[in-house]
C-alpha positions as CSV (number, residue, x, y, z in Angstrom):
1,M,0.1,0.0,0.0
2,E,2.8,2.2,-0.8
3,D,1.1,4.1,-3.8
4,A,-2.2,5.8,-3.2
5,T,-4.5,7.0,-6.1
6,V,-7.6,9.1,-5.8
7,I,-10.2,9.0,-8.4
8,N,-13.1,11.4,-8.0
9,H,-16.6,9.7,-8.0
10,K,-19.7,11.6,-7.2
11,N,-21.2,9.2,-4.7
12,Q,-23.5,11.6,-2.6
13,T,-26.7,9.6,-3.3
14,G,-28.9,11.0,-0.8
15,R,-31.1,9.1,1.6
16,W,-33.2,7.0,-0.9
17,L,-30.5,5.2,-2.5
18,S,-28.1,2.5,-1.2
19,T,-24.5,3.5,-1.0
20,F,-22.3,2.6,-3.9
21,R,-20.0,-0.5,-3.5
22,A,-17.3,-1.2,-5.9
23,K,-16.7,-4.7,-7.1
24,W,-13.3,-6.1,-8.4
25,G,-13.3,-7.4,-12.0
26,W,-12.1,-10.8,-12.9
27,D,-8.4,-10.3,-12.8
28,D,-8.3,-7.3,-10.3
29,S,-7.4,-4.8,-13.0
30,Y,-10.7,-3.2,-13.0
31,L,-13.3,-2.0,-10.6
32,F,-16.9,-1.6,-11.4
33,V,-19.1,1.1,-9.5
34,G,-22.3,2.5,-10.2
35,N,-23.1,6.2,-10.8
36,L,-26.0,8.6,-10.6
37,K,-26.6,8.7,-14.4
38,R,-27.7,4.9,-14.5
39,G,-24.6,3.4,-15.6
40,A,-21.6,1.7,-14.4
41,D,-18.2,3.2,-14.3
42,V,-15.2,1.1,-15.2
43,V,-12.1,2.1,-13.3
44,S,-8.7,0.7,-14.2
45,T,-6.5,-0.3,-11.2
46,V,-3.3,-0.6,-13.6
47,Q,-3.8,2.9,-15.2
48,R,-5.3,4.4,-12.1
49,M,-8.0,6.2,-14.0
50,M,-11.7,6.0,-14.9
51,L,-11.8,4.2,-18.5
52,M,-15.5,4.3,-19.4
53,T,-19.0,4.3,-18.3
54,L,-21.4,1.3,-19.4
55,E,-24.7,2.7,-20.2
56,S,-28.0,1.2,-21.7
57,Q,-31.2,2.7,-22.6
58,H,-32.9,-0.3,-20.7
59,M,-31.4,0.7,-17.3
60,S,-34.2,2.4,-15.6
61,A,-32.7,2.8,-12.2
62,I,-29.5,3.6,-10.5
63,P,-27.2,0.3,-10.0
64,C,-25.6,0.4,-6.7
65,R,-24.3,-3.3,-6.2
66,F,-22.5,-5.5,-8.8
67,H,-21.5,-9.0,-9.1
68,T,-19.1,-10.6,-11.7
69,H,-19.7,-14.2,-12.9
70,S,-17.1,-16.5,-11.6
71,Y,-16.8,-18.4,-15.0
72,E,-18.1,-16.3,-17.7
73,V,-15.5,-13.3,-18.1
74,R,-17.1,-10.1,-19.0
75,M,-20.5,-11.0,-17.4
76,L,-21.6,-8.2,-15.2
77,V,-24.8,-8.0,-13.0
78,G,-25.9,-4.8,-11.6
79,A,-28.7,-4.4,-8.8
80,T,-30.7,-1.3,-7.6
81,S,-31.8,-0.4,-4.0
82,G,-35.3,-1.1,-5.3
83,G,-34.6,-4.8,-6.1
84,Q,-34.1,-4.5,-10.0
85,I,-31.5,-6.6,-11.5
């Protein structure tokens, strides 16, 4: 833990949402965390920067929890505080 990196992320969700929790990727080189624009931010732990935001027109709520599939690489599931998956 010699090197520390700070990446700004707007996570003031208010009282109606669960807090965002980041999820490690399959090989620990990525973090996935929800954002307030109904997307998933992809953060590179190697490059130490935010790479992209995964968005879909079908996502109707803000994802706050994620899970990665153990065997299917690139399979990511997001859940909302309202119980949508």
